[in-house]
C-alpha positions in Angstrom: -5.2 24.2 3.7 -7.2 25.1 6.9 -6.9 29.0 7.5 -7.6 30.4 10.8 -6.8 33.5 13.0 -4.6 33.1 16.1 -4.3 36.1 18.4 -5.5 38.4 15.5 -2.5 37.4 13.3 -3.5 36.5 9.8 -2.3 33.7 7.5 -2.3 30.9 10.1 -2.8 27.7 8.3 -2.7 23.9 8.6 -1.7 21.8 5.7 -4.1 19.1 5.2 -1.3 16.7 4.4 -0.1 17.0 8.1 -3.4 16.1 9.7 -3.7 12.9 11.5 -6.7 12.9 13.5 -9.8 15.2 14.4 -11.6 14.8 17.7 -14.7 16.6 18.9 -16.7 16.6 22.1 -15.6 14.3 24.8 -12.8 12.9 22.7 -11.1 16.4 22.1 -7.9 16.9 23.7 -7.9 19.1 27.0 -5.9 22.3 26.8 -2.8 22.0 28.9 -2.9 25.5 30.4 -4.9 25.4 33.5 -6.2 28.8 33.1 -7.9 28.0 29.7 -9.4 25.0 31.3 -10.8 26.9 34.2 -12.4 29.6 31.9 -14.3 26.9 30.0 -14.9 24.7 33.1 -13.2 21.9 31.0 -12.1 20.0 33.9 -15.7 18.9 34.6 -17.1 16.0 32.7 -20.7 17.7 32.4 -19.3 21.0 31.2 -21.2 22.2 28.1 -18.0 23.6 26.7 -16.5 20.2 26.4 -19.2 19.3 23.7 -18.1 22.4 21.6 -14.3 21.4 21.7 -12.5 20.4 18.4 -9.0 19.1 18.2 -7.2 18.9 15.1 -3.9 16.4 15.4 -1.1 17.1 13.2 2.4 15.7 12.9 5.2 14.3 10.6 4.5 10.6 11.9 2.7 8.6 14.5 4.8 9.8 17.5 5.7 13.6 17.0 2.1 15.1 17.2 0.8 18.6 17.9 -2.7 19.3 18.9 -4.7 22.3 17.8 -7.8 23.2 19.9 -10.9 25.3 18.8 -14.3 25.9 19.9 -17.5 26.1 17.9 -21.1 25.2 18.2 -21.5 21.3 19.1 -23.0 20.4 15.5 -20.4 22.5 13.9 -17.5 21.0 15.6 -18.6 17.4 14.9 -19.3 18.3 11.2 -15.9 20.0 10.9 -14.3 16.9 12.5 -15.9 14.5 10.1 -15.3 16.5 7.0 -11.6 17.4 7.5 -10.8 13.9 8.5 -12.4 12.6 5.2 -10.3 15.1 3.3 -7.2 14.3 5.1 -7.4 10.5 4.3 -8.7 11.1 0.8 -6.0 9.0 -1.2 -6.8 11.0 -4.3 -5.5 14.0 -2.7 -2.3 12.4 -1.6 -1.9 10.9 -5.2 -2.8 14.1 -7.1 -1.1 15.4 -10.2 2.0 17.6 -10.1 0.0 20.8 -10.8 -2.0 20.2 -7.6 1.2 20.3 -5.6 2.6 23.4 -7.3 -0.6 25.2 -6.6 0.2 25.0 -2.9 3.6 26.5 -3.6 2.7 30.0 -2.6 2.2 29.2 0.9 5.5 27.4 1.3 9.0 28.8 1.5 10.9 28.8 -1.7 14.3 27.4 -2.2 17.2 29.5 -0.7 18.1 30.9 -4.2 17.4 34.4 -3.9 18.6 35.6 -7.2 16.7 32.8 -9.2 13.5 33.8 -7.4 13.7 37.4 -7.9 14.5 36.8 -11.5 11.2 34.8 -11.7 9.3 37.3 -10.0 10.5 40.1 -12.5 9.6 37.9 -15.3 6.2 37.3 -14.3 5.8 41.2 -13.6 5.5 40.5 -9.8 7.1 42.7 -7.1 10.3 41.3 -5.7 11.3 43.6 -2.9 11.9 42.2 0.6 8.8 44.0 2.1 6.7 43.9 -1.0 3.3 42.3 -1.1 1.5 40.8 -4.0 -2.2 41.6 -4.4 -4.5 38.7 -5.2 -5.9 40.2 -8.3 -2.1 40.7 -9.7 -1.1 37.1 -8.7 -3.2 35.4 -11.5 -3.1 31.9 -12.7 -1.0 33.1 -15.8 1.2 35.1 -13.6 1.8 32.0 -11.4 2.7 29.8 -14.5 5.1 32.3 -15.7 6.8 32.6 -12.4 7.0 28.7 -12.1 8.5 28.5 -15.8 11.2 30.9 -15.0 11.9 29.6 -11.4 12.2 25.9 -12.6 13.1 25.7 -16.4 12.3 22.4 -18.1 14.8 22.1 -20.9 14.5 18.3 -21.0 10.7 18.8 -21.8 11.8 21.1 -24.6 14.1 18.6 -26.0 11.4 15.9 -26.0 9.0 18.2 -27.8 11.7 19.0 -30.5 12.5 15.5 -31.2 8.7 14.7 -31.7 8.1 17.8 -33.8 11.4 17.6 -35.9 12.3 21.2 -35.0 9.0 22.9 -35.2 7.9 25.2 -32.6 4.5 23.7 -32.1 2.7 20.2 -32.2 -0.3 19.8 -34.4 -3.3 17.8 -33.2 -2.2 15.0 -35.4 1.4 15.1 -33.7 0.0 15.2 -30.2 -2.3 12.3 -31.0 0.5 10.2 -32.1 2.7 11.4 -29.0 -0.3 10.3 -26.7 -0.9 7.0 -28.5 2.9 6.1 -28.6 4.5 7.5 -25.7 1.8 7.9 -23.0 -0.3 4.8 -23.8 0.4 1.3 -22.2 1.4 -0.9 -25.2 -0.2 -3.9 -23.4 -3.7 -2.4 -23.5 -6.2 -4.0 -25.8 -7.5 -1.4 -28.3 -10.9 -2.8 -28.3 -11.3 -2.5 -24.6 -9.2 0.7 -24.3 -9.5 2.6 -27.4 -6.7 4.9 -28.8 -7.0 8.7 -28.1 -9.6 10.3 -30.4 -9.2 13.6 -32.1 -12.0 15.2 -30.0 -10.1 14.3 -26.7 -6.8 15.9 -28.2 -8.7 18.8 -28.9 -9.9 19.2 -25.4 -6.4 18.7 -24.0 -5.2 21.5 -26.2 -7.7 23.9 -25.1 -7.2 22.9 -21.4 -3.5 23.3 -21.4 -2.2 25.5 -24.3 -1.6 29.0 -22.7 -1.8 30.6 -26.0 -5.3 31.1 -27.3 -4.1 31.6 -30.9 -2.3 28.3 -30.8 -5.3 26.7 -29.4 -7.7 27.9 -32.0 -5.3 26.5 -34.6 -5.2 23.0 -32.9 -1.7 23.5 -32.0 0.3 23.1 -28.6 3.5 24.7 -27.4 6.4 23.3 -25.3 4.7 25.2 -22.4 1.5 23.7 -23.2 2.9 20.2 -23.4 4.7 20.8 -19.9 1.4 21.8 -18.3 -0.3 18.6 -19.7 2.4 16.5 -18.3 1.9 18.1 -14.9 -1.9 17.9 -15.2 -4.7 15.4 -13.8 -4.4 13.2 -16.9 -0.9 12.1 -16.1 -0.9 10.8 -12.5 1.7 8.1 -12.2 -0.7 6.1 -10.2 -3.7 4.6 -11.6 -6.4 6.2 -9.6 -9.0 3.6 -9.8 -6.6 1.4 -8.0 -6.6 3.7 -4.7 -10.4 3.3 -4.5 -11.8 0.1 -2.9 -11.8 -2.2 -5.6 -11.1 -5.7 -4.2 -13.7 -8.4 -3.6 -14.1 -8.3 0.4 -16.5 -11.3 0.6 -13.8 -14.0 0.9 -12.5 -15.5 4.0 -10.0 -13.4 6.0 -7.1 -15.8 5.5 -7.4 -14.8 1.8 -6.3 -11.1 2.6 -3.1 -9.3 3.8 -4.0 -7.3 6.9 -2.2 -4.3 7.9 -0.7 -5.2 11.4 1.2 -3.4 14.3 3.6 -4.9 16.8 3.9 -3.7 20.4 1.6 -0.9 19.3 1.8 1.0 22.6 5.5 2.0 22.3 6.5 5.5 20.9 10.4 4.6 20.6 12.7 1.6 21.6 11.6 -1.7 23.1 13.7 -1.4 26.2 13.2 2.2 27.5 10.3 3.4 25.2 7.5 5.6 26.4 4.3 3.9 26.2 1.1 5.7 25.0 -2.7 5.1 24.2 -2.3 7.7 21.4 -0.2 5.0 19.5 -3.4 3.0 19.1 -5.4 5.9 17.6 -2.6 6.6 15.2 -2.2 3.2 14.0 -5.9 2.6 13.6 -6.1 6.1 11.7 -3.3 4.8 9.4 -5.3 1.9 8.6 -4.0 -0.8 10.8 -6.5 -3.7 11.5 -4.5 -5.8 13.9 -3.1 -4.2 17.1 -1.1 -5.8 19.8 -1.7 -5.4 23.5 0.9 -6.7 26.0 -1.2 -7.1 29.1 0.2 -7.4 32.7 -1.1 -7.6 36.2 -1.9 -4.2 37.9 -0.5 -3.3 41.2 -2.5 -2.8 44.5 -4.4 -1.1 45.6 -6.3 -0.3 42.3 -5.1 -3.5 40.7 -6.0 -2.2 37.2 -4.5 -4.2 34.4 -1.7 -2.4 32.7 0.0 -2.5 29.2 3.6 -2.4 29.0 6.7 -4.3 27.6 7.4 -6.8 30.4 10.7 -7.0 32.1 11.8 -3.6 30.5 12.0 0.0 31.6 9.2 1.0 29.2 6.4 3.0 31.0 3.1 1.5 31.8 -0.3 2.7 30.7 -3.8 1.5 31.8 -5.6 -1.3 29.9 -8.9 0.7 30.2 -7.3 3.9 28.5 -6.2 1.8 25.6 -9.7 0.1 25.1 -11.2 3.6 25.2 -8.6 4.9 22.6 -9.3 1.9 20.4 -13.2 2.3 20.7 -13.0 5.9 19.7 -10.7 5.4 16.6 -11.4 1.9 15.4 -13.6 2.6 12.4 -13.0 6.3 11.7 -10.9 5.5 8.4 -11.8 1.9 7.8 -15.2 0.2 8.5 -13.4 -3.4 8.2 -12.8 -5.6 11.3 -10.2 -4.9 13.7 -8.2 -7.8 15.4 -6.7 -7.1 19.1 -3.7 -9.6 19.5 -3.6 -10.0 23.2 -0.2 -11.2 24.8 -1.9 -12.0 28.1 0.3 -12.1 31.2 -2.4 -11.3 33.7 -2.3 -14.2 36.0 -5.4 -13.1 38.0 -9.0 -14.0 37.6 -10.2 -10.7 39.0 -8.2 -8.7 36.7 -8.8 -10.8 33.6 -12.6 -10.4 34.6 -12.0 -6.6 34.5 -10.3 -6.7 31.1 -13.3 -8.8 29.8 -15.5 -6.3 31.3 -14.0 -3.2 29.9 -14.1 -4.8 26.3 -17.8 -5.7 26.6 -18.8 -2.3 28.1 -16.7 0.0 26.2 -16.7 -1.7 22.8 -20.4 -2.6 23.2 -22.0 -4.2 20.1 -18.8 -3.6 18.1 -17.2 -6.6 20.1 -17.9 -10.0 18.2 -18.7 -12.4 21.2 -21.1 -14.9 19.5 -20.2 -16.9 16.4 -22.1 -16.4 13.3 -24.5 -19.3 12.4 -23.0 -19.6 8.8 -19.6 -20.0 10.1 -19.2 -22.6 13.0 -16.0 -23.2 14.8 -15.6 -26.7 13.2 -12.7 -28.1 11.1 -13.2 -27.8 7.4 -15.4 -24.6 7.6 -14.1 -21.4 6.5 -14.1 -17.9 8.7 -16.2 -15.2 7.8 -15.1 -12.4 5.3 -14.1 -8.8 6.1 -17.4 -7.5 4.6 -19.4 -9.9 7.0 -17.6 -8.5 9.9 -17.6 -4.8 9.2 -17.7 -2.8 12.3 -16.5 -5.5 14.6 -13.7 -6.1 16.9 -12.2 -9.6 17.3 -10.1 -10.6 20.3 -7.0 -12.8 19.7 -6.3 -14.4 23.1 -5.4 -17.9 24.3 -8.6 -19.8 24.8 -9.2 -22.5 27.3 -12.2 -24.9 27.5 -12.4 -24.4 31.3 -10.4 -22.4 33.9 -8.0 -24.2 36.2 -9.2 -25.2 39.6 -6.9 -22.8 41.4 -6.6 -20.0 39.0 -5.1 -17.4 41.6 -2.2 -20.1 42.1 -1.6 -20.5 38.1 1.9 -20.4 37.0 3.2 -17.2 36.3 5.0 -15.9 33.1 8.4 -17.6 32.8 11.2 -15.2 33.0 13.4 -13.6 35.6 11.7 -13.6 38.9 11.8 -10.5 41.1 12.8 -11.2 44.7 10.3 -10.4 47.6 12.9 -9.1 50.0 14.8 -5.9 49.6 17.8 -6.8 47.2 21.3 -5.6 47.4 22.6 -3.5 44.4 24.3 -6.5 43.0 21.0 -8.5 42.9 19.2 -5.6 41.3 21.9 -5.5 38.6 21.7 -9.2 38.0 18.0 -9.3 37.9 17.8 -6.5 35.5 20.3 -7.8 33.1 18.6 -11.3 33.1 15.3 -9.5 32.5 16.8 -7.7 29.4 18.5 -10.9 28.2 15.2 -12.6 28.4 13.4 -9.9 26.6 15.9 -9.7 23.6 15.8 -13.5 23.3 14.4 -14.7 19.9 10.9 -14.8 21.0 10.8 -12.4 23.9 7.9 -12.7 26.2 5.4 -13.9 23.4 5.7 -17.5 24.3 5.1 -16.9 28.0 1.4 -16.1 28.1 -0.8 -17.3 31.0 -3.9 -19.4 31.1 -6.9 -17.6 29.7 -9.7 -17.6 32.5 -13.4 -18.0 31.7 -14.2 -14.3 31.0 -11.6 -13.5 28.6 -11.7 -17.0 26.9 -15.4 -16.3 26.1 -14.5 -13.5 23.8 -12.2 -15.4 21.5 -13.8 -16.9 18.4 -12.5 -16.6 14.9 -8.9 -15.8 15.6 -7.6 -18.5 18.2 -3.9 -18.5 18.7 -2.3 -22.0 18.8 1.2 -23.1 18.8 2.7 -24.2 15.5 3.4 -27.8 15.3 3.9 -28.7 11.6 2.3 -28.1 8.5 1.0 -31.7 8.2 -0.4 -31.4 11.7 -2.3 -28.1 10.7 -3.5 -29.7 7.3 -4.8 -32.7 9.4 -6.7 -30.5 11.9 -8.0 -28.1 9.1 -9.1 -25.3 11.4 -9.3 -22.1 9.5 -10.0 -20.1 12.8 -6.5 -21.0 14.1 -3.8 -18.6 13.9 0.0 -19.3 14.7 2.6 -16.6 15.3 6.1 -16.6 14.1 9.1 -14.5 15.0 10.7 -13.3 12.0 13.8 -15.7 12.3 11.4 -18.8 12.3 9.6 -17.3 9.5 12.6 -16.9 7.4 13.7 -20.5 8.2 10.2 -21.8 7.1 10.5 -19.7 3.9 13.9 -21.1 3.1 12.9 -24.8 3.8 9.1 -25.1 3.4 8.0 -22.3 1.4 5.4 -24.2 -0.8 4.0 -25.8 2.3 3.7 -22.3 4.1 1.8 -20.9 1.1 -0.6 -23.8 1.2 -1.0 -23.3 5.1 -1.7 -19.6 4.4 -4.5 -20.4 2.0 -6.5 -22.3 4.7 -5.6 -20.4 8.0 -3.8 -17.4 9.2 -0.1 -16.5 10.2 1.1 -13.6 12.3 4.9 -12.4 11.9 6.5 -10.4 14.6 10.2 -8.7 14.9 12.8 -10.6 16.8 13.6 -9.6 20.3 17.1 -8.1 19.5 15.4 -5.2 17.4 15.6 -3.1 20.6 15.7 0.0 18.5 12.5 -1.0 17.0 13.7 -1.4 13.6 11.6 -3.4 11.1 12.3 -6.6 9.0 11.2 -6.5 5.3 7.7 -7.7 5.0 8.0 -8.6 1.4 9.2 -12.3 1.9 6.3 -13.1 4.1 3.8 -11.4 1.8 5.1 -13.9 -0.9 4.5 -16.7 1.3 0.9 -15.4 1.7 1.4 -14.6 5.5 -1.8 -12.3 6.4 -0.6 -10.4 9.6 2.8 -9.0 9.0 3.2 -7.0 12.2 5.7 -4.0 12.2 6.9 -1.4 14.5 4.9 1.8 13.4 7.0 4.0 15.6 9.9 3.5 13.2 9.6 4.9 9.5 12.4 2.8 7.9 12.3 1.2 4.5 10.0 -1.9 5.5 7.6 0.5 7.0 7.6 2.7 3.9 7.0 -0.5 2.0 4.1 -1.6 4.0 2.5 2.0 4.0 2.9 2.3 0.1 1.1 -1.1 -0.4 -1.8 -0.6 1.9 -2.7 2.8 0.5 -4.6 0.9 -2.1 -8.1 -0.5 -1.9 -9.4 2.5 -0.2 -7.1 2.3 2.7 -9.3 -0.5 4.2 -6.2 -2.3 5.7 -7.2 -5.5 3.9 -5.7 -6.3 0.5 -6.9 -9.4 -1.5 -4.0 -11.8 -2.0 -3.1 -12.8 -5.6 -4.7 -16.0 -7.0 -1.4 -17.9 -6.6 -1.1 -17.4 -2.9 -4.9 -17.7 -2.3 -6.6 -20.3 -4.4 -6.4 -23.9 -3.5 -6.1 -25.0 -7.2 -2.9 -23.5 -7.8 0.5 -24.4 -6.4 3.1 -21.6 -5.8 6.9 -21.7 -4.9 8.2 -18.0 -4.1 11.6 -19.3 -5.2 10.6 -20.2 -8.7 12.0 -18.7 -11.8 9.0 -19.2 -13.8 5.1 -19.0 -13.1 3.2 -21.2 -15.5 0.2 -19.0 -15.4 1.6 -15.5 -15.6 3.3 -13.5 -18.3 6.4 -12.0 -16.8 7.0 -8.1 -17.3 10.0 -5.9 -18.4 10.0 -2.4 -16.7 12.1 0.3 -18.4 12.4 3.7 -16.5 14.5 6.6 -17.7 15.3 9.4 -15.2 15.1 12.9 -16.8 15.2 15.5 -14.1 14.2 16.6 -10.6 12.2 19.6 -9.5 12.7 21.5 -6.2 14.6 18.5 -4.6 16.5 20.8 -2.0 16.9 24.3 -0.8 20.6 24.0 -0.8 23.2 24.2 -3.8 23.8 20.6 -3.8 24.4 17.8 -6.1 21.5 15.3 -6.1 21.1 11.5 -7.5 18.3 9.1 -7.9 18.3 5.5 -6.8 15.8 2.9 -8.3 15.0 -0.5 -6.9 12.6 -3.3 -7.7 11.1 -5.2 -4.9 9.5 -8.5 -5.8 10.1 -12.4 -5.9 13.5 -13.9 -4.9 14.1 -14.5 -8.6 13.1 -11.2 -9.9 15.8 -8.8 -11.0 17.5 -7.5 -7.9 19.7 -5.1 -9.3 19.7 -1.6 -7.9 20.4 1.3 -10.2 21.7 4.8 -9.4 22.1 7.9 -11.6 25.3 9.8 -11.4 25.3 12.9 -9.2 24.0 16.0 -11.1 26.8 17.6 -12.9 26.4 21.0 -10.9 25.1 21.7 -7.5 21.5 22.4 -8.2 18.6 21.5 -6.1 15.9 23.2 -8.1 16.0 21.6 -11.6 18.8 18.9 -11.8 19.1 17.0 -15.0 20.3 13.3 -15.6 20.7 12.3 -19.3 21.5 8.8 -18.9 20.6 5.4 -20.4 17.2 4.0 -19.2 17.3 1.5 -16.5 15.8 -2.0 -17.3 14.3 -4.7 -15.0 13.8 -7.7 -17.1 11.5 -10.5 -16.4 9.6 -9.6 -13.4 7.9 -12.9 -12.7 4.8 -11.7 -10.7 4.2 -8.0 -11.5 1.1 -7.9 -9.4 3.4 -8.4 -6.3 6.5 -6.2 -7.4 7.0 -2.7 -6.5 9.2 0.2 -7.7 11.1 2.2 -5.1 12.6 5.5 -6.0 14.9 7.5 -3.5 16.5 10.9 -4.0 19.6 11.8 -2.1 22.1 14.6 -1.7 25.5 13.8 -2.6 26.4 13.1 1.0 23.7 10.8 1.3 21.1 12.9 3.0 17.4 11.6 2.2 15.4 14.1 0.4 12.3 12.0 -0.6 11.3 8.8 -2.1 8.3 6.9 -3.7 7.1 3.3 -3.8 4.5 2.3 -6.4 3.1 -1.1 -7.1 3.9 -2.0 -10.5 0.2 -3.1 -11.5 -0.8 0.5 -10.2 1.7 2.3 -12.3 1.0 4.5 -15.3 3.3 4.3 -18.2 4.6 7.2 -20.4 6.2 10.5 -19.2 5.2 11.0 -15.6 6.0 13.4 -12.6 6.7 11.3 -9.7 5.7 13.5 -6.7 7.8 12.5 -3.8 7.0 11.5 -0.2 8.5 12.0 3.3 10.0 9.1 5.2 6.8 8.8 6.9 5.0 8.6 3.5 3.5 11.9 3.7 3.2 14.0 0.3 5.7 16.5 -0.1 4.7 19.7 -1.7 7.5 20.7 -4.0 9.8 17.8 -4.8 9.4 15.6 -7.9 11.2 13.5 -10.4 10.3 13.4 -14.0 10.6 10.0 -15.8 9.5 8.0 -18.7 8.0 4.5 -17.7 7.4 1.6 -19.9 6.2 -1.7 -19.1 6.0 -4.5 -21.6 5.4 -8.3 -21.5 8.7 -10.0 -21.1 10.4 -11.3 -24.3 13.5 -13.6 -24.0 16.5 -12.5 -25.7 16.5 -15.2 -28.2 13.1 -13.8 -29.6 13.9 -10.0 -29.0 12.7 -7.9 -32.1 10.2 -10.6 -33.5 7.0 -9.2 -35.0 4.5 -11.7 -33.2 1.4 -9.9 -34.6 2.8 -10.6 -38.1 3.5 -14.2 -37.3 -0.1 -14.3 -35.7 -1.6 -12.9 -39.0 0.4 -15.4 -41.1 -1.0 -18.2 -39.0 -4.6 -17.1 -39.4 -4.2 -16.5 -43.0 -2.6 -19.9 -43.6 -4.4 -21.8 -40.9 -4.9 -24.8 -43.0 -1.5 -25.1 -44.4 1.0 -27.5 -43.1 3.7 -24.7 -42.3 5.5 -26.9 -39.6 8.4 -24.5 -39.0 6.0 -21.6 -38.2 4.2 -23.8 -35.7 7.3 -25.0 -34.2 8.4 -21.3 -33.6 5.2 -20.3 -31.9 5.5 -23.5 -29.8 8.9 -22.5 -28.8 7.9 -18.9 -28.1 5.1 -20.0 -25.9 7.4 -22.2 -23.9 9.8 -19.3 -23.4 7.0 -17.1 -22.2 6.4 -19.5 -19.5 2.7 -20.1 -20.7 0.7 -16.8 -20.9 -1.8 -15.6 -18.3 -4.6 -18.1 -17.8 -7.0 -18.0 -15.1 -10.3 -19.7 -14.4 -13.4 -17.6 -14.3 -14.2 -15.9 -11.1 -17.2 -16.8 -9.0 -20.3 -14.8 -9.6 -18.7 -13.3 -12.9 -22.1 -12.0 -14.0 -22.5 -9.9 -10.9 -21.7 -6.2 -11.4 -21.0 -6.8 -15.0 -19.6 -3.4 -16.4 -19.1 -4.5 -19.8 -21.1 -6.2 -22.5 -21.4 -9.9 -23.7 -21.2 -11.2 -27.2 -20.6 -14.2 -29.2 -17.9 -14.7 -31.6 -17.6 -17.8 -33.6 -14.9 -18.8 -36.2 -13.4 -22.0 -37.3 -9.6 -22.3 -37.1 -8.0 -25.5 -38.4 -4.3 -26.5 -38.3 -2.2 -29.2 -39.4 0.7 -30.7 -37.4 2.5 -33.7 -38.6 -0.4 -34.5 -40.8 -2.7 -34.6 -37.9 -5.7 -32.1 -38.4 -6.7 -30.1 -35.2 -9.9 -28.0 -35.0 -10.8 -25.1 -32.9 -14.3 -23.7 -32.9 -16.7 -21.5 -31.0 -14.9 -18.9 -29.2 -17.1 -17.1 -26.8 -16.5 -13.7 -25.9 -17.6 -12.0 -22.5 -16.1 -8.6 -21.7 -16.0 -7.4 -18.2 -12.7 -6.0 -16.8 -10.9 -8.7 -18.8 -12.1 -10.6 -21.9 -13.0 -14.1 -21.2 -12.5 -16.5 -23.9 -14.3 -19.8 -23.5 -12.5 -22.4 -25.9 -14.2 -25.4 -27.0 -11.4 -27.6 -28.5 -12.1 -30.8 -30.3 -8.6 -32.0 -29.9 -6.4 -30.9 -26.8 -4.6 -28.0 -28.2 -3.6 -25.2 -25.8 -4.3 -21.7 -27.4 -3.6 -18.5 -25.5 -3.9 -14.9 -26.6 -2.0 -11.9 -25.1 -3.2 -8.2 -25.3 -2.7 -7.9 -29.1 -4.3 -11.2 -29.7 -0.9 -12.8 -30.4 -1.3 -16.5 -30.8 1.0 -19.2 -29.1 0.6 -22.7 -29.2 1.6 -25.3 -26.7 1.0 -28.8 -25.5 -0.2 -30.1 -28.9 -0.2 -33.8 -27.9 -3.7 -35.1 -28.4 -6.0 -37.1 -26.2 -8.7 -39.7 -26.8 -11.7 -37.7 -25.5 -13.5 -35.5 -27.8 -13.9 -32.0 -26.1 -11.9 -30.0 -23.8 -13.1 -26.7 -22.1 -10.6 -24.1 -20.7 -11.2 -20.4 -19.7 -8.5 -17.6 -20.6 -8.3 -14.2 -19.3 -6.4 -11.6 -21.4 -5.8 -8.0 -20.7 
């Protein structure tokens, strides 16, 4: 929270979670009131007061913004602007534990349950009168915890505690150790790489969370202590290391998903919305790395190029103002390259020259004009990586080899022509209707761009738009710097008919998807199908915070909010083939997700019944069932409970591209909060899921208490089988001719669809954070009287364990997280040695 005094009134504050931007000096927002501007001479560019100005921009989304103006010394204003912005966009703050949000509760309005609040205040020995105040030395941490315990009791945690302690009023250190290792630990983790919780760690947890010092001294924890642990920093539902920048950023740009915006300038609908340069700032601050500029010819006398949605009643803004806004905000929250997607309808050499000049002078060295020597614009050559283009702005605009001979007479954009003579009312109506019908056609004005003249064409290099002809034609030309745009309907058709071909296409070059013209309300399409096809630039309407946008924002919150996410191997590497519609992926172990909804906390200020909806978003053949709890039994918005059976999502084919969505609603359907979490970033065990607003902003109070379990998928036919026991028997009896056991393992391996196998990544030894060792043993099997030998298993530990297997006869060995062995493809070959690499978790 930021505290400040406003006209001598105390307790004014801004919640950091609502801050969207900070601006200092010339970028600060001028006060609206003319008297304030006059006092500080702020209407004059050389005013020294302007350099001292600081503006903090807050708002619930990218459109509804409030500007707070402050004055300070020049150096102080800039320092505050930088530091506040860094805190506001810190992903760890937005994904903090439950306790962090509860500590902010004293500055918020409590739910409108007066009697419950008063009772909780009395229990904590705090004054409850309407005009009473609480002194800081009285409102201690202990008093606060007592207050919370009585305001929002947690009987479900008491039940969990009792079930684990068999009725005892405390957990011993040994009990808590067992609880942590059995209930909180991800069962898929390898115990060598990720050891079980140690007694010393358990002791520290008890001392940290147990409110009773006598219990803590005896190594015991109470139900209250367990509750505080489950709200503490050790139990964040998100794996915090996933939030930091962790992806390899040195691969070609087509290997990444890039956060992208459509018709960035609009604040509302597509036909009558207001255009604003501010939207470019907000999208960039939100992590967008691809923005759209619809450029049109300006009118005399200034003839300044404008940005608007052509043939509609949306307002116009100056091209220059947009370029200035982009220059100011492009690299505030991400240093990685920005792509400006120009839809250029400026059929004037003079005005295109103006556009190019604005880009050169305002962007300066940030504008990438010259091609890098290492990456020539030639067929078969890759484009640079995000890390090699850090701090650079790339222009996507039609590129021509030479300007036309009579540029001013070039053909104008196709569409409804406006009559030069003064039309009558019927002509105006007809023209308007024709214009609107043209705009809401499938592709709108996107396919009606004009020729790029010399000055603008010279700015285009690694993102060159080209009309898509066919996948065969693209493969033949093999130009990684070419990008094609697809309206969502065309994209859906390609996915339905040519999904595999499109995946291969997107490994080599780039695709941009944009909404169909009939989405005049600026609604969005689901980006997930296009991500599964490997499309890089999936452009959405950022002014509309619907489910597709929520999914988009949740996904790009990871990897340090860089706006770039490295695509999964199956949609990136040329040596792999991937069909989004497959029901099995040969190199991936499927997962099963189980989630039990226990309770909610501070979901509504009203006395209403509430419910929770849980949904999985993934591949087309992933489990699509949407689960709902029943409505809470009594109207209770503070601590409702749902004691129902767990929800199970079986056989999630590609866990790294699957997301869990949880939505809380009132009985009438009113949205109360939601959360979307990638499956591979989710912590298992008992978790408090702190909810988000529709615009993905953290909500201070609302949360849902759940238990999450993620396991390797086991087909129903093998459910309950002790695989580790079979593995042990196999190793102990490796030289026996136990044909039935081997057949079982073969069948099981086939049912798992071939466990996780990946080739060693390039530069594996770089930044090695583990250790290397060599483990050798000899394993011999007999199958149909044929003796097979396996020897020399090389162990290299980094993030994963790499096993290099050298096999005399071709026998396919794979290990899972518990070193479970499965055999497959036991047919032999005539060659003597086969090398393969296997990763395991």
